[in-house]
C-alpha positions as CSV (number, residue, x, y, z in Angstrom):
1,M,0.1,-0.2,-0.1
2,P,0.9,3.7,-0.9
3,K,2.5,6.0,2.1
4,A,2.1,9.7,1.8
5,K,5.4,11.3,1.3
6,E,6.5,14.8,0.6
7,G,5.3,16.2,-2.8
8,D,1.9,14.4,-2.1
9,T,-1.1,15.6,-2.5
10,V,-3.4,14.1,0.3
11,V,-7.1,14.7,1.5
12,V,-7.3,14.1,5.2
13,H,-10.5,14.5,8.0
14,Y,-8.5,16.0,10.9
15,T,-10.1,17.0,14.4
16,G,-7.7,19.7,16.3
17,K,-7.8,19.7,20.1
18,L,-6.2,22.1,22.8
19,A,-4.7,20.4,26.1
20,D,-8.1,20.6,28.1
21,G,-9.9,18.7,24.7
22,C,-11.6,21.7,23.7
23,I,-12.0,21.2,19.9
24,F,-10.4,24.3,18.0
25,D,-11.0,23.1,14.4
26,T,-11.9,20.5,12.7
27,S,-13.1,19.4,9.2
28,K,-15.3,16.0,10.3
29,D,-18.6,18.0,9.3
30,S,-17.5,19.7,6.0
31,D,-15.3,18.5,3.1
32,P,-11.9,16.9,3.9
33,L,-8.8,18.5,3.9
34,R,-6.5,18.7,0.3
35,F,-3.1,19.9,0.2
36,T,0.6,18.9,-0.8
37,L,2.9,17.9,1.7
38,G,5.9,20.0,1.6
39,E,4.2,23.2,0.1
40,G,4.3,25.1,3.7
41,R,0.4,25.5,3.7
42,M,0.1,23.3,7.2
43,I,2.3,23.9,10.4
44,P,4.6,21.3,10.1
45,G,3.9,18.9,12.9
46,F,0.9,18.6,10.9
47,E,3.0,18.0,7.8
48,E,5.1,15.4,9.6
49,A,2.2,13.6,11.0
50,I,0.8,12.3,7.8
51,V,3.9,11.2,6.2
52,D,4.4,7.4,6.0
53,M,0.7,7.3,6.3
54,S,-1.2,4.9,4.0
55,P,-4.6,5.8,3.0
56,G,-7.3,5.2,5.2
57,Q,-4.9,4.7,8.4
58,S,-6.0,7.2,11.3
59,K,-4.0,8.3,14.1
60,T,-3.7,11.1,17.0
61,V,-0.5,12.9,17.4
62,K,0.2,15.8,19.9
63,I,2.3,18.6,18.1
64,P,4.6,20.9,20.6
65,P,4.5,24.8,20.2
66,E,7.5,24.3,17.9
67,K,6.1,22.5,15.1
68,A,2.7,24.4,15.9
69,Y,1.8,28.1,16.2
70,G,5.1,28.8,18.2
71,R,6.4,30.5,20.9
72,Y,4.5,33.8,22.2
73,R,6.9,36.4,20.9
74,E,6.8,39.9,22.9
75,D,8.5,41.8,19.7
76,R,5.0,40.5,18.1
77,L,3.5,43.5,20.2
78,I,3.0,46.6,18.8
79,T,1.4,49.7,20.4
80,L,-0.1,52.4,17.5
81,N,-1.0,55.8,18.0
82,R,-4.7,55.9,17.4
83,S,-4.0,58.7,14.9
84,D,-2.3,56.1,13.0
85,L,-5.4,54.4,12.3
86,P,-7.4,54.6,9.3
87,E,-9.9,57.4,10.1
88,D,-13.3,55.2,9.6
89,L,-12.0,51.9,12.1
90,V,-13.5,52.3,15.4
91,P,-11.5,50.1,17.5
92,E,-12.8,47.3,19.6
93,M,-11.3,45.3,22.6
94,G,-10.4,41.6,20.8
95,M,-11.4,43.3,16.9
96,I,-9.2,41.1,14.3
97,L,-7.5,43.8,11.9
98,E,-5.1,42.8,9.2
99,I,-1.9,45.2,9.1
100,P,1.0,45.2,6.3
101,T,4.3,44.3,7.7
102,S,7.8,45.9,6.2
103,T,7.5,43.7,3.3
104,G,4.1,44.0,2.2
105,T,2.8,40.7,3.3
106,M,-0.3,41.2,5.7
107,V,-0.3,39.4,9.2
108,S,-3.4,39.6,11.4
109,V,-3.4,41.0,14.7
110,Q,-5.8,41.5,17.7
111,I,-6.7,44.6,19.4
112,T,-5.6,43.6,23.2
113,D,-5.6,47.3,24.9
114,M,-6.5,50.7,24.1
115,D,-6.7,54.4,25.7
116,E,-7.8,57.3,24.3
117,E,-4.2,58.0,23.1
118,V,-3.0,54.0,21.8
119,V,-3.9,51.0,20.8
120,C,-2.0,48.0,21.6
121,L,-1.7,45.0,18.8
122,D,-0.7,41.3,19.2
123,A,0.4,39.6,16.3
124,N,1.1,36.6,17.7
125,H,-1.3,33.9,16.5
126,P,-4.5,32.3,19.0
127,L,-2.7,29.2,19.6
128,A,0.8,30.5,20.2
129,E,2.2,28.7,23.0
130,Q,0.0,25.6,23.0
131,T,0.6,22.2,22.2
132,L,-1.9,20.5,20.2
133,N,-3.8,17.2,20.0
134,F,-4.4,15.8,16.6
135,D,-7.2,13.3,15.0
136,I,-5.9,12.5,11.3
137,Q,-7.3,9.8,9.2
138,L,-5.6,10.0,5.2
139,L,-8.0,9.6,3.2
140,E,-6.6,10.1,0.0
141,I,-3.3,10.3,-2.0
142,V,-4.8,11.9,-4.8
143,E,-1.1,12.8,-6.5
144,S,1.5,11.1,-6.1
145,A,5.4,13.2,-6.3
146,P,8.0,11.1,-8.2
147,E,10.1,8.9,-6.5
148,G,13.0,10.9,-4.9
149,G,11.2,14.2,-5.7
150,K,8.9,16.4,-5.0
151,G,6.6,16.4,-7.3
152,K,5.6,19.7,-9.1
153,G,8.2,22.8,-9.2
154,Q,10.5,20.5,-7.6
């Protein structure tokens, strides 16, 4: 039976849980997830868990923060003057905003504190610092990478 490898396009069902058992995401009541292993679209620990799985196989994995959304970083906290916000924006606690980085890519930030003069933003992922548990079922390998290669765009 074939086993998933880097470069393969796979289809999986998954359920992600926090350490306390709380489900934070699942594909069970929707379409399964389809992606190519090694493209970096998924967290590293999730992709690594699928490598060497065969279609029909299920497993439960524990993914540490370093292979998930990383450690919480103080350098990802941003303080802006309210005057730097768009005029039509009415900031609220907990609001999620998209802001450009110095390279032009967009990053999600959450308003974590504010007063009349400044707004504090947190660019850490909401699941930073969390160990994540995933129940994963590999449904199929829809496109297999050539042996010894990474598939398209090697």
